[in-house]
N, C-alpha and C positions, 0 to 999 in steps of 0.2 A: 278423487273421494275414495274411501277409504269399501273395499269390500269386506265384511266381513260374514263369515258362515258359522252357526253353529249348531251340532247334531248332537243328540241324546243316543250313545250307541248300546243302552239297554243291558247293559252290563250285568246288572245287577251284584256289583261287587263279587265279581268272582273273573280272571284271567280269563278271556275270549279271543281267540284269533281274530284279529278284523278281516270280516268278507273285502275279496279282491274290487266289488261291485260297490263299497264304499269306498274305496280310494281310486276308482274310477268316475266316481259320483264326486269328489273331493276336486281331482282332476280339469274334470270338465266344468265346474261353478267356478277356477280360477281364483279363489277366495285370496284377499293380503295376508288376511288375521285367522285362522281360526282357533275357534271351540268344542272342544269333546268334552261333554257328560256322561258323568257314569261309565269314562274310562275306568278300566283296571290294568295297571302296566303288566304284562304278559310275556311268556317263555319271547312271543316274535313280537317285541315290541320294537327291536330293534329294524327289522324291515319294513315296518311301520314309519321309521323316523326315517332311512334310507327314503324310502315313498316320499316321504314330505320336503323331504330337502330338493329333492329332484324336482319338485314341484317350484324349486326356491324357497319355500316356508323353511328356515335354516335356524331359526330363532325357536328351538323349543324348550318347554318348561312345565313341569307338572307338580299337582298339590301332595303332599305328602302320601307318602305310600302307607298303608296297616294292613295289615290279613284282616279280610272280612268287610273292607271296605272301598267304596269307589274314590276317584281321584277326578280330578280336571284336570286336561294339556291342553296348552294353549302354544300354538304355531304359526309364525308370522317371516314377513318377508323382512321385517326390520327389527334390531333388538328391542328389547321390553324390558322394564323394572317390575320386580315381584314384589309383594307385599306391602305397596303405599296406603290398602287400605286393607283393615284387619277383617275378620269374621266376623258376622253380628254382633255375636258377642261375645265377652271376653270367657263366659260361665259355660260358651256350649262345651262338647264333648268332642269326642275323636271324630267321629262320621263329621259332626260340622266343619271344622277344618281340615277335611279332606275331598271335601266335596266343592269347595270353595279356592279361586286363585283369581287375587286382584292382580292386572297390571298396569303401568304407567309406561303411553309413549309420550316422545316428540315428532314435532314438526307431522301432525299439527296432535300439539299437547290430548291426550284425553286419557283417560281411566277407563278401561272395559273390565268387566266384573266376569266369570265364568263361576255360575251358581246352580248347585243339584238340591236344591233343601230336601235332607234327609225327612223319610218319612218314620216317624217317631209315633210310637203308639200310645203316649199319653200328653194331653194338656200339659204336664207339668215337662215334662221336655222341650214341645213346643214352646212354651215361653221363654227356659232356658236360654233355647238356641237364639230366638230373634231379642232376649234381655227384656221382657214383657214383664214386670211384676203382680202384673194380675189386679192389682188396686186399681189402678187409675179407672173413672167412670169412663165407660163405652167399650173397653180393652176385649179386644173380641181373639179368639184362635182357636182355627178350625184344625183339625188334627183328623186322623184317620189314611186309611188304605185309599186304593183308587175304585174299591169294590165298596166301601163307606164313608163316609163321613160324618163328622159330629160336631156341632158348632159349640164352644167352649166358652160363657160368660163369667165373669168374676162372681163366685160364689158358689158357682157350681160344685 
């Protein structure tokens, strides 16, 4: 059985130091694959990568890096290929691409997707990200921030 650990680091698109407690918790949980969402590659990323390698998580890849954007990091005990699955929509902006990483594994064969859906401000941005044209009967998009939600329906 493959043990997968997923953790949102809450970097909020800013490079932050990874607390030692995070590394200790990862070590105690013994994952075969680690997915870190809302990760931002910072000045101490080499230390994190060294810590992950010391746990046997020697195959490390991250999503596209852009200033002011979050990323997804995957680390695994076995090699994997990135890019087998594209981001939700070819029309999504750079936030959609930096918050998405799809990895294909062999033996057993499976695809793992690390995703953090960006907190877009408008229904138009959400529709573009998910590739929804807004014309289909019953299409709904929920948008907003953690403190407020608005359900959008076509025609609104």
